[in-house]
Each structure stands twice: as C-alpha cells, then as structure tokens.
C-alpha positions in Angstrom: 48.2 161.1 89.7 49.5 163.4 92.3 51.1 166.5 90.9 52.8 169.3 93.1 50.7 172.5 92.3 53.1 174.3 94.4 57.0 174.1 96.3 55.1 173.4 99.3 53.2 170.3 97.8 56.4 169.2 96.4 58.3 169.2 99.6 55.2 167.5 101.6 55.2 164.7 99.1 59.1 164.4 99.2 58.7 164.0 102.7 56.4 161.3 102.1 58.7 159.5 99.7 61.5 159.8 102.1 59.6 158.2 105.3 58.2 155.3 102.8 62.1 154.8 101.7 62.9 155.0 105.6 60.7 152.3 106.0 61.4 149.6 103.6 65.4 150.0 103.0 66.2 149.1 106.7 63.6 146.2 106.4 65.9 144.7 103.1 68.7 144.7 104.6 67.1 143.3 107.6 65.8 140.5 105.9 69.8 140.0 104.2 70.6 139.8 107.7 68.2 137.2 108.8 68.6 134.7 106.0 71.9 134.5 104.8 75.1 133.2 106.5 77.5 135.4 108.5 80.2 134.6 105.9 77.9 135.4 103.2 76.3 138.4 104.4 78.7 140.8 102.9 78.5 139.2 99.4 74.7 139.1 99.9 74.3 142.9 100.6 76.7 143.5 97.7 74.5 141.5 95.1 71.5 143.4 96.8 72.7 146.7 96.3 74.4 145.9 92.6 70.7 145.2 91.6 69.4 147.9 93.4 71.6 150.2 92.0 71.1 148.5 88.4 67.2 148.9 89.2 67.6 152.6 89.4 70.1 153.3 86.5 67.7 151.0 83.5 64.6 151.7 85.4 65.0 155.7 85.0 66.0 155.4 81.1 63.2 152.7 80.5 60.2 154.7 82.1 61.6 158.1 80.6 61.2 156.4 77.1 57.9 155.0 78.3 56.8 158.4 79.5 58.0 159.9 76.3 56.0 157.5 73.9 52.9 157.1 76.1 53.0 159.4 78.9 53.8 159.8 82.4 50.6 157.3 83.6 51.9 154.5 81.9 55.0 154.9 83.1 54.1 155.2 86.8 51.8 152.3 86.0 54.8 149.8 85.1 56.5 150.9 87.9 53.6 150.0 90.3 53.2 146.9 88.6 56.6 145.9 88.4 56.2 146.8 92.9 53.4 144.7 92.9 54.6 141.7 91.3 57.7 141.6 93.1 56.4 141.8 96.4 54.2 138.8 95.2 57.3 137.1 94.4 58.8 137.6 97.7 55.2 136.7 99.4 55.4 133.1 98.1 59.1 132.6 97.7 60.4 133.6 101.0 60.1 131.1 103.6 59.3 133.3 106.8 59.7 130.3 109.4 63.7 130.1 109.6 65.1 129.7 112.9 68.5 131.6 113.7 70.3 128.2 114.1 69.1 126.8 110.8 70.7 130.0 108.9 73.9 129.6 110.8 74.2 125.7 110.4 
C-alpha cells in the first residue's frame, strides 16, 4: 500500500491521481458522444454524471464503513475490484465497431 510519509510524497501522489483522472474522464464523455444520438446526448451525459456523483457519495460512505470495520486495505481492495469488474463489463458489452452513421440514424 502506498502511504505518503511526507508532504512532498502526498503532492506527488496527488499529481499522479490528477493525471490519471485527466486521462479517464475525457474518454468517458467521448464515449457518450460517440455512442448516443445527438438528441439524447445531453440526457445521456446527465445520467452518467448522476451515477458518477452517486458513486462518489455512496462509495465514500461504504468504503469508510469497511475501513472502520476491517481496515484500509480491504476498503481499497473493494474499490479496485469494482473498477476491474466494471472495465470487464465495458470490454464485453460495449460495441466498438459502430459507425457514426449508425448512431446518428
């Protein structure tokens, strides 16, 4: 487990987290733009942000409870496991061979 022992380490880890977030979030929005009809795009982004924000709120509560009961490692393990499961769901359910014309029509 990575633990920051100093302020400099904390800042470096925060920068690493920010870089990872900067890579991930634009791809989410690009996927929504690519896979939804233009008339449904705003609604789709709203639904995505709703579930994302609910995940932040509920996830913080659940992982905090798990950390209090069993410790930090199981809490972080749960987050990592859910991330891996969701990436496999996307891998097998998301069709990447769609043409732009298929989505618009």
